[in-house]
KETORMAR-20024 format. One record per residue: residue in three letters; y, x, z of N, C-alpha, C, O in turn. Coordinates in steps of 0.001 Angstrom, whole numbers, plus 500000, padded with zeros to 6 digits. Layout:
% KETORMAR-20024
alaYXZYXZYXZYXZ ...
% end
This chain:
% KETORMAR-20024
met148214978125537409147171978317536402147272977262535300147125977586534122 glu147520976022535666147634974955534674148815975223533744148741974970532542 lys149901975735534313151066976007533489150767977111532481151175977022531323 asn150047978167532923149694979243532011148726978765530933148816979196529784 phe147805977882531295146832977359530341147538976525529268147119976508528110 ala148597975843529658149311974997528709149991975810527624150316975285526559 asn150213977119527898150893977945526918149933978830526118150370979754525432 thr148648978557526200147669979357525481147698979034523999148190977972523616 pro147169979944523128147104979678521693146343978415521357146679977725520394 ala145318978101522141144551976886521869145433975661521962145339974736521155 ser146305975677522981147211974552523138148176974469521965148501973380521492 ser148643975654521490149540975677520348148846975134519119149450974410518328 gly147558975485518951146809974977517814146688973467517860146777972793516834 his146484972940519066146382971492519211147713970841518850147739969786518216 ser148817971466519252150129970941518927150340970930517416150917969987516875 met149874971979516733150005972039515283149196970934514622149653970328513653 ser148008970667515130147189969590514559147856968238514758147774967362513897 asp148519968075515901149263966826516129150389966671515115150632965580514599 arg151068967771514840152150967725513854151622967379512474152230966594511747 leu150490967966512115149907967690510805149484966231510691149657965601509648 arg148923965698511789148552964279511774149776963390511626149737962371510937 arg150879963791512290152114963013512197152675963044510774153156962032510264 leu152607964220510142153069964334508767152217963489507825152731962812506935 ala150893963544508044149995962734507219150266961248507418150225960469506466 ala150543960859508664150846959456508947152142959037508252152240957920507743 asp153136959928508229154391959623507543154156959384506055154707958451505470 val153337960231505456153036960069504036152346958729503792152661958026502831 met151411958382504662150698957112504506151641955921504644151533954948503898 ile152563956002505598153536954917505785154344954711504512154548953576504080 cys154804955804503912155609955696502697154786955176501519155298954416500697 ile153527955572501430152678955070500345152428953579500522152462952823499551 val152176953151501761151960951730502028153189950919501655153082949852501052 phe154365951437502020155592950695501752155970950711500272156381949686499728 cys155834951859499621156325952033498250155343951601497176155728951466496015 thr154082951380497533153088951026496519152253949839496980152336949394498125 arg151458949352496060150481948306496362149079948818496081148187948043495737 leu148887950103496226147597950707495926146559950301496974146834950381498172 pro145364949863496542144321949418497478143538950585498038142352950742497748 leu144202951410498845143547952576499418142928952199500759143637951782501674 ser141618952343500879140900951864502062141340952565503336141356951947504400 asn141700953849503253142066954578504466143465954229504953143897954730505991 leu144177953381504225145505952964504651145510951534505196146570951017505546 lys144363950900505272144322949501505667144790949280507099145208948175507446 thr144725950304507926145152950146509311146666950104509447147186949745510503 thr147382950472508374148843950453508397149348949362507470149180949459506255 ser149956948338508016150455947227507206151863947527506733152575948301507372 pro152291946912505594153660947103505142154685946695506188155753947300506281 thr154362945660506984155308945207508008155502946256509087156634946563509462 ser154396946811509592154513947835510630155100949117510063155756949875510778 ala154864949364508766155398950571508148156914950553508106157548951604508213 val157510949370507951158966949282507870159614949835509132160642950508509057 gly159021949556510296159597950016511544159629951526511676160451952059512422 glu158753952228510969158699953691511008159314954319509765159268955537509592 leu159888953491508902160268953962507578161385954994507606161334955975506864 ala162393954791508447163528955713508462163076957127508795163440958078508104 arg162278957269509860161819958599510249160875959183509205160885960388508959 ser160054958322508589159062958791507626159620958958506224158906959406505326 ser160880958608506019161432958547504664161478959904503959161672959957502744 trp161304960992504696161240962304504050160126962351503017160182963146502079 ala159096961492503186157929961500502300158082960566501106157136960415500334 phe159244959930500928159462959078499761159120959798498447158440959219497600 pro159574961041498257159250961714496984157752961923496779157281961966495642 ile157008962053497868155554962221497743154933960930497213154081960962496326 ala155366959803497761154896958515497244155300958361495786154526957852494976 gly156514958799495449156969958726494068156135959585493139155838959184492014 thr155757960763493605154908961640492803153562960992492523153015961134491429 leu153029960280493508151765959575493324151900958507492237151044958396491359 val152979957721492300153201956672491300153385957285489916152777956832488946 gly154225958318489827154433958984488546153166959604488003152925959578486796 gly152349960165488888151093960763488463150124959753487880149412960046486920 ile150099958556488466149239957496487935149695957095486535148880956931485627 gly151022956938486372151541956614485054151234957705484036150895957410482890 ala151353958963484451151067960087483561149596960101483151149272960392481999 leu148713959788484088147283959749483784146974958683482738146231958935481789 ile147542957499482913147304956417481959147847956788480589147204956524479574 tyr149033957402480552149599957818479268148687958836478584148412958726477389 gly148225959819479338147375960851478761146077960290478213145641960676477128 val145455959381478954144202958767478494144448957936477242143663957983476296 ala145556957165477239145858956316476089146056957144474823145516956808473769 val146823958217474925147061959076473761145758959742473328145502959909472135 arg144956960114474287143687960794473982142760959923473140142039960433472284 val142775958607473378141896957710472617142570957182471358142016956317470681 gly143756957689471034144381957342469771145506956337469817145982955906468766 val145950955947471008147061955008471113148358955740470779148596956819471320 pro149207955189469903150483955853469575151392955965470793151169955309471811 ala152422956807470674153302957100471806153996955853472347154118955694473562 gly154452954971471464155169953777471921154327952878472815154719952613473952 pro153167952395472329152305951583473186151789952340474413151632951750475482 ala151526953633474267151065954427475411152142954476476492151836954395477681 ala153412954611476073154517954599477035154615953256477732154892953193478929 ala154391952181476990154421950842477587153301950680478615153506950085479673 leu152122951208478303151002951144479240151294951947480505151001951496481612 ala151867953130480342152202953961481501153242953274482375153124953261483600 leu154259952706481738155303952012482480154746950790483194155085950535484350 ala153893950032482509153283948855483130152434949244484333152392948521485328 thr151760950381484241150936950853485347151784951166486575151400950840487698 thr152939951801486361153811952106487503154376950826488114154565950752489328 leu154644949821487287155137948544487814154069947875488685154366947336489751 ile152835947921488214151739947338488985151525948122490273151311947535491334 ala151584949445490182151338950298491350152357950053492453152019950133493634 thr153594949758492086154646949536493082154868948064493402155656947741494291 gly154191947172492699154426945747492911155830945337492495156377944365493017 cys156416946077491554157794945813491073158796945770492222159769945018492177 leu158556946573493242159417946576494423160870946880494069161776946162494490 his161090947927493307162460948341493001163060947487491882164269947256491858 glu162223947023490964162712946125489920163251944839490524164262944306490065 asp162575944341491554163050943147492242164431943383492853165310942524492775 gly164612944561493464165906944895494037166992944992492984168115944537493201 leu166663945584491841167631945689490747168066944314490275169258944059490103 ala167100943425490064167431942086489573168295941328490575169281940698490193 asp167932941385491849168712940675492870170126941237492981171088940485493137 thr170246942562492901171561943191492987172430942790491798173610942479491964 ala171850942798490606172613942421489414173078940971489503174217940664489152 asp172213940083489966172609938681490111173721938522491137174680937784490911 gly173594939216492271174604939100493315175942939680492905176980939038493059 phe175915940898492381177160941559491990177800940886490778179014940957490588 gly176976940236489963177509939576488778178128938224489050178807937668488187 ser177902937683490246178453936363490566179942936469490884180451937549491185 ser180623935343490813182070935315491058182412934860492472183583934635492776 gly181429934722493329181665934240494684182164935336495603182366936475495184 asp182364934970496882182795935946497873181593936743498376180481936599497869 arg181837937592499388180787938467499899179574937676500382178442938022500046 asp179792936624501163178679935839501684177889935178500566176662935092500626 arg178600934712499546177934934084498407177065935095497671175941934781497279 lys177575936296497483176818937342496803175561937707497590174484937866497017 leu175708937838498899174543938160499721173514937041499690172311937300499703 ser173979935804499649173072934667499570172298934676498248171095934413498227 ile172987934978497158172330935048495856171298936170495832170215936011495268 met171631937291496437170709938420496449169441938108497244168382938667496960 arg169537937245498210168375936865499017167536935789498327166375935589498684 asp168105935102497353167390934054496623166300934689495758166553935671495061 ser165104934136495802163984934698495051164046934384493557163338935004492764 his164888933425493171165000933084491757165829934137491020166781934693491568 ile165453934397489779166167935391488986167169934697488072166876933651487493 gly168350935288487948169389934735487098169569935547485826168791936456485535 thr170610935205485072170856935864483788171147937349483959170609938171483217 tyr171993937707484927172319939111485149171081939900485552170867941016485078 gly170270939321486424169064940009486863168084940220485728167503941297485598 ala167895939191484898166975939310483760167470940369482782166687941173482275 ala168778940365482522169339941355481598169179942772482153168850943697481411 ala169410942940483452169268944264484067167835944772483962167613945954483699 leu166862943884484167165462944293484058165110944698482637164434945705482423 val165567943914481662165281944239480260165867945601479902165202946422479271 ile167115945836480306167764947109479994167037948267480679166817949313480069 ser166668948082481936165967949135482675164639949492482021164334950667481819 ile163856948481481695162543948729481099162682949340479711161931950249479356 leu163633948852478926163832949402477583164249950873477629163744951690476859 leu165160951203478524165609952586478619164473953511479050164300954592478488 arg163710953088480037162618953936480503161522954069479450160988955155479226 trp161194952943478806160161952985477765160586953857476600159809954688476129 ser161811953678476129162267954443474967162349955934475288162084956767474422 ala162713956277476521162752957687476909161354958296476862161167959381476311 leu160382957609477433159010958113477425158460958206476010157819959195475655 ala158708957174475194158190957165473822158800958286472992158137958855472125 ser160077958605473260160728959668472492160229961050472895160235961977472085 ile159800961187474138159239962478474575157880962702473920157611963769473367 ala157027961681473989155752961594473257154674962564473745153581962123474100 glu154942963841473773153914964830474116153416964589475540154225964529476466 pro152095964449475738151550964014477034151955964878478234152290964331479285 val151934966203478107152303967055479236153771966854479589154123966770480765 ser154623966778478582156052966561478825156304965189479438157169965052480303 val155563964174479004155675962838479601155265962891481071155903962269481921 ala154201963633481364153756963764482755154848964397483617155133963916484713 phe155458965476483119156559966110483851157701965119484078158269965054485168 ala158030964350483037159137963395483133158852962314484171159729961957484958 leu157632961796484172157279960742485122157273961272486553157781960613487459 leu156710962438486759156677963022488097158095963271488613158417962932489751 ala158938963865487767160300964184488184161111962928488468161825962866489469 ser161009961930487600161840960732487758161453959928488986162325959465489721 his160167959755489220159734958945490360159973959664491688160329959028492680 ala159784960969491713160025961710492953161511961808493259161929961562494391 ala162309962163492266163739962370492492164456961066492808165339961034493665 ala164079959986492119164740958698492358164500958188493770165339957479494326 arg163362958544494354163084958149495731163605959188496732163873958869497890 gly163743960423496269164222961473497164165660961278497604166042961730498683 val166469960609496781167875960405497132168098959161497994169187958982498541 leu167093958305498123167272957051498871167580957267500354168470956593500875 pro166886958179501071167201958362502492168644958807502739169264958380503712 val169179959661501867170577960075502010171488958865501849172435958684502614 phe171195958045500855171972956817500616171896955897501828172910955352502265 met170689955727502370170496954877503545171281955400504750171753954625505581 arg171411956713504831172072957316505991173592957219505910174248956963506920 val174155957420504730175611957543504630176328956242504260177520956096504531 val175612955296503641176257954048503226176016952984504300174869952771504693 pro177058952317504781176872951304505835176023950132505351175939949848504156 gln175402949468506308174570948315505972175431947064505845176348946843506636 ala175124946259504847175928945076504561175527943886505418176325942969505613 arg174309943889505930173798942760506709173460943206508131173356944395508430 ser173295942210508986172814942479510338171307942282510436170712942518511488 asp170687941848509333169246941699509276168791942078507879169609942413507023 gly167480942026507647166952942359506337166174943661506348166047944320507380 leu165650944026505169164779945192505053165476946480505428164918947297506161 ser166691946675504935167407947920505213167678948089506703167565949192507237 val168039946992507375168293947042508817167003947326509571166985948125510508 ala165903946654509152164612946862509807164130948301509645163531948872510556 ala164397948879508476163979950261508237164777951237509086164237952229509576 gly166070950953509260166902951813510095167594952910509308167488952983508083 arg168301953760510032169073954859509440168274956143509569168010956592510684 pro167882956746508451167052957948508523167741959077509286168946959275509128 pro167006959818510106167580961005510748167990962025509685167443962039508583 ala168945962864510024169434963866509074168311964759508532168285965019507330 pro167376965241509377166300966081508827165427965354507807165002965953506819 ser165158964071508038164338963308507090165061963142505763164465963309504699 ala166365962808505830167145962631504605167245963934503826167107963947502603 ala167488965037504543167616966330503879166299966771503246166291967298502133 thr165184966557503951163877966942503421163532966150502175163025966709501203 ala163804964841502195163534964010501018164343964487499820163815964595498713 ala165627964771500040166478965239498945165980966573498391165974966781497177 leu165567967470499275165073968775498835163761968648498063163554969341497066 leu162877967766498523161613967559497809161859966979496419161233967390495442 gly162782966015496345163113965443495046163716966478494116163359966547492940 ala164639967290494646165265968338493834164245969375493385164287969843492247 ala163334969730494278162308970712493936161397970195492826160962970961491966 thr161112968898492846160257968323491804160939968371490446160304968692489442 ile162237968051490410162972968167489139162966969617488657162763969882487472 leu163185970540489567163214971956489209161886972400488609161862973076487581 leu160793972024489243159475972430488775159097971758487456158431972360486614 cys159527970504487285159104969734486116160024969890484908159565969840483767 leu161309970077485151162264970102484048162955971442483859163588971660482826 gly162853972341484822163504973630484706164852973672485410165399972624485753 pro165397974865485630166606975013486452167853974358485882168606973734486629 ile168097974480484583169317973908484006169274972387484080170234971753484519 ala168155971803483649168011970349483718168044969868485161168564968789485442 ala167493970660486078167504970272487487168924970202488019169275969265488736 leu169743971185487675171132971186488117171884969979487570172648969333488287 ile171658969683486288172302968519485683171785967236486325172563966335486640 gly170472967157486516169876965956487083170350965672488492170654964528488829 ile170415966701489315170883966520490697172333966058490709172711965200491506 thr173143966630489823174550966222489730174674964767489290175478964012489837 leu173873964380488298173917963002487810173430962016488868173988960928489009 leu172399962393489603171900961518490665172948961338491762173144960233492268 ala173618962429492124174671962334493137175809961441492653176328960622493412 ala176194961599491393177266960772490839176854959308490772177653958418491062 thr175603959061490389175098957683490328175097957054491710175499955901491870 gly174649957800492708174647957289494075176046956970494565176264955954495224 trp177000957844494241178392957625494656178952956362494011179621955572494678 leu178687956165492724179193954980492025178576953697492585179279952710492808 ile177255953715492811176595952525493342177060952248494763177223951088495141 ala177277953293495557177765953111496926179148952468496920179404951531497676 arg180038952973496068181389952399495968181346950936495548182059950096496096 leu180498950648494565180373949279494076179807948365495155180281947244495341 ala178782948853495872178156948034496908179120947750498053179171946626498552 val179878948748498471180843948543499550181922947554499115182351946701499892 arg182346947679497880183392946784497376182880945352497221183594944393497513 gln181640945221496761181097943894496478180630943162497732180950941989497927 ile179866943862498587179235943182499726179442943920501055178906943495502079 gly180200945004501056180466945707502299179482946789502666179588947361503751 gly178524947096501805177560948144502116176261947970501350176216947280500331 gln175211948597501846173931948582501160172941947637501813173020947338503004 thr172002947174500989170869946363501439169608946948500807169677947907500039 gly168471946370501132167237946805500498167282946627498992166742947451498254 asp167925945550498523168045945329497082168892946415496427168561946889495339 val169971946809497075170826947869496526170042949176496446170199949929495485 leu169206949455497437168361950650497393167429950601496186167223951609495510 gly166863949408495918166003949258494745166757949504493455166238950137492536 ala167992949001493384168812949215492188169115950693491998169086951191490873 phe169405951400493086169681952834493001168440953595492541168543954525491741 glu167277953207493041166039953869492618165835953699491112165469954649490420 gln166071952491490611165915952245489183166895953075488364166530953663487347 ala168140953115488818169142953925488125168757955394488138168970956102487153 gly168188955861489252167753957247489338166628957562488370166640958605487716 glu165652956660488276164570956856487306165116956968485895164719957854485137 ile166032956064485541166597956054484192167333957358483902167157957950482837 val168148957799484840168927959030484647168005960218484394168237960999483471 val166978960356485196166090961520485062165247961419483798165019962428483131 leu164778960216483455163981960071482237164809960342480987164320960967480047 leu166052959881480965166908960166479818167185961657479713167207962214478615 leu167397962304480855167592963753480859166333964460480349166416965417479579 ala165174963980480786163913964575480335163727964381478832163197965260478153 ala164165963228478310164054962990476872164941963953476086164571964396474998 ile166102964273476634167021965213475964166432966625475979166494967346474984 thr165865967004477111165334968369477259163865968481476856163293969571476830 lys163258967313476539161829967243476209160926967645477375159762967996477183 ala161491967588478599160722967752479834159875969010479850158696968952480197 thr160444970132479488159717971396479532160402972341480513161550972724480284 pro159727972732481608160340973615482606160530975027482068161033975896482780 
% end
């Protein structure tokens, strides 16, 4: 009798609710890790504990990215509505996304540029990347990244198109990270990337599909095809460079890839004017 009861529809419904709770928990883990948003219902999940679940939960990276992009789009829309020109409005939107993420990926970009730009051996490069001080290469990389993203948004100008561009760039740039984490070897035996782990194939595939779907919905099929191709090419180039420079990927390299992904999609959106 107990065995038959376990197979009843009620039991199946309970199993479905468990799955939904697990999915919601995955989304929360990714939001905690990817943002610094003061959301009261996430206080029970710390960034430290989130790292341990990050690989399995990484399918939700694009969802966290959509949240960040949506916040930037909201600020841009409000700024333009009250009469702020496109240039300053784009700067406000970009600054909002930096605050929302705590410059997590910008920090990775700067550290990667400093490490890869040094003339030392592999150990020296890894040591520089772990140093919290920013060097000339890192500062230059940040300036170039911010200028490219700002100029792309300012050139798009129209608020709805800017919203599409921000949503697509933030979701897609994070959607490719789990695949990168899975296929590129780790350069260190410790650190953020090691603590996060290697995403399972279903998580990596789901993240990539969500990111691709967001580009498709926001930019249209032709731009989506181009964007996905460019993101894949960018990932391949960064992977080759990382393996050659330090033997694989680290958390900083992931941040650099995310930044490159944002830039690629925003520039594509500026060319197409972000209209699906």
